[in-house]
N, C-alpha and C positions, 0 to 999 in steps of 0.2 A: 663408705670412705677407705682408700688405700693406706697402708700403715706407713708410718715415716720409716725412710731407708735407716739401717743399723747405724751408718757412720754418722747420721745426725740425731738418732735417737740418745746416742750416748752422752750429748751436749746438753740435753735439755731432761727436765722432771717430767715423768708421765702427764701431769697435767698442762705440759706447754707443747706436747707432742702433736701440733695441729699438722696433717697430711699436707694442708692447702699453704702452708707458710711459702713465701717466696725462694727462699733458699733450699726446699724441697726440692723444686723444679729447676733451679737456675745452677746448684752446687752440686758438688760431687766429691767422693771420699778424697779423690786426688787433689783437690782445690780448698776443702775445709783446711784452714789454718797453713797453707801451703808457704813455705819458707819463713815459717813464725807470724805469720800476718795476722794480727788479733785486733779485736775490739774491745775497749774498756771505759770507764767512767770515773773521774774522781769523785763523784757523788753517791756513787754504788756499787759494789761488787757484785758478780752473779749469784743471783737467788736472793740478793738483799733487798728488802721492800723499799720501792721508790717512795722518795720523801713526798710528801703531800704537795710541796712547793711546786711540783712538776705535774700537778694533778688538777681537776675541777674543784677540789675542796678547797683550794685557796684562790682569792680574788685576783691576785698579779701572777698567777702562775705561768712558768715558762717552760720550754723545753730544757731537758738534763743536758749537761756537757758530754760531750764523747770524744775519745782519743785514740788514736789508731796506730800501729807501727809499721814501718815501711812494706807496701806490698812488693811483689816480684817483680824483677828488672822488665822493662817492657810495657808494665802498666801504665796507661794512659789517663784513666780516671776512676774515682771511686764514687760509690752511690751507696745510699743509707735507705733501707726500708724498716719502718718499725709497725708491726702488727700485734693485734691481741690473739695470742695463740691459745687461748681459752674459749674462743668464739664458737658457738655450736653450730655457727651455719658452714656449708662446704668453702666459702672464700673467708678467711678470718679479716676481721675488722681492720681497716689500713689506718695507721695513726700519723704517718709521716714519710714522705717521699723525698728525697734530697738527691742531687746530683750536682755535676759541675766543680766536683772537689778534685784537687790536684792529685794525680798518682804517686802521692808519696806520703811519707808520716807525716801527720798533722792532728788537727783538733777543732771541735765547734765547742764554741764557749756557751755558758749557760745562756739561754735566751738569745744567743749570737742568730741572725738572719743568714741563713745559709745562701750559696750562689743562685741555686735553682732549686726550685720546690714544686711538685706536682699536687695533684688534688688528693686529699684524705678521704676517709668513708663517707663525710659531711658535704663534700664538694668543694672544700676550702683548702687553699695552698699555705697551710700553716701547720703547727703541732697540735693535733687531736688530742684535747686533753683527757687522761684516764678518768672513768667517772662509773666506776662497777657499784651495782646496788649495794646498799648496806649488808654487810657480814659477807659479801661475797666476794673471793679473791680471785683475780686476772690475772694472767701472766703475759706480760709484753715482751716480744722478742725483736731485739733490736739487731738487725743484720746488716752486714757491709759487704760489698762486693768491688772487685779491682777487676776491670775490663783492658783489653788490648788494644781498644780503641775508642777516640773521643766519642761521645753523644750529640747527636744533633737536634736532641728534643727540646721543643719550645717549652719554656715554664708553663705551668698550668696542665701539664700531661696526666693523664690517668694511670692507674697502677698497672694496667694491662699493656698500655701503650709502652710504659718504662719496662716491663719485664720482656715484652715482646722485642725490643730495642736491644736488649744486651744479653738475651738467650743464645748461647754457643760461643759469648766472647769473654765470659768470665774466668779471669787467671786464678784468682783466689776469693776466698768468702771467710766468714766468721760470723758467730752468733754470740750475742750476750743477751741474758733474760733477767728481768725483775719483777716480782710480784707486786700486787698493791691490793689491800683489802679494802671495800668500800665502809666508809663511817657515817654517821647520821650527820645531818645539817647541823644539829644542834650543838657538834662537837666545839665549834670554834665560836659561838655566841657569846661566850663570857669576855673574849679578847674584844669584839668590836663595842661590847658596853663599855668597856676601860678607856677607848680610844676616844668617845663622846665627850 
């Protein structure tokens, strides 16, 4: 597998430098953080563990909230792609494909249903709950892209279709990562007993 380009490697820890990440093929040094464009979350800082409420470890888990600053002038639409940057396969496991977001400063609230979503690695158009094996840490790369044209993709499109439709039209991008370590299923058992 090829190495991650230097401009991107500096933004990710060694464990999260998957060369197959969408941003590695869609972004460039000049578009990363262009004009101060950035992605953040009120639920975690870069490198901070994801809360179990956003993973398969909790029953009512939902997608985490995300916020972004204003993209460069002329940006028409924003796209979010979340992938498992620790995945050993050539193509990282896709957790979320979101588009139809206005080309301006904005946010997705915790658990909010985005305007348009594509198929995750399991073929569902929703947030694929992180579920690493017990004791294993996975790094999740939240990637955002601004494009200078609106997408005509229908909901339910695949990762390849989405990437193909925005390649060459990205005006700015950014990446935010968060690890999550798998815990045993028994960790929350006592809570269930209390609720009965």
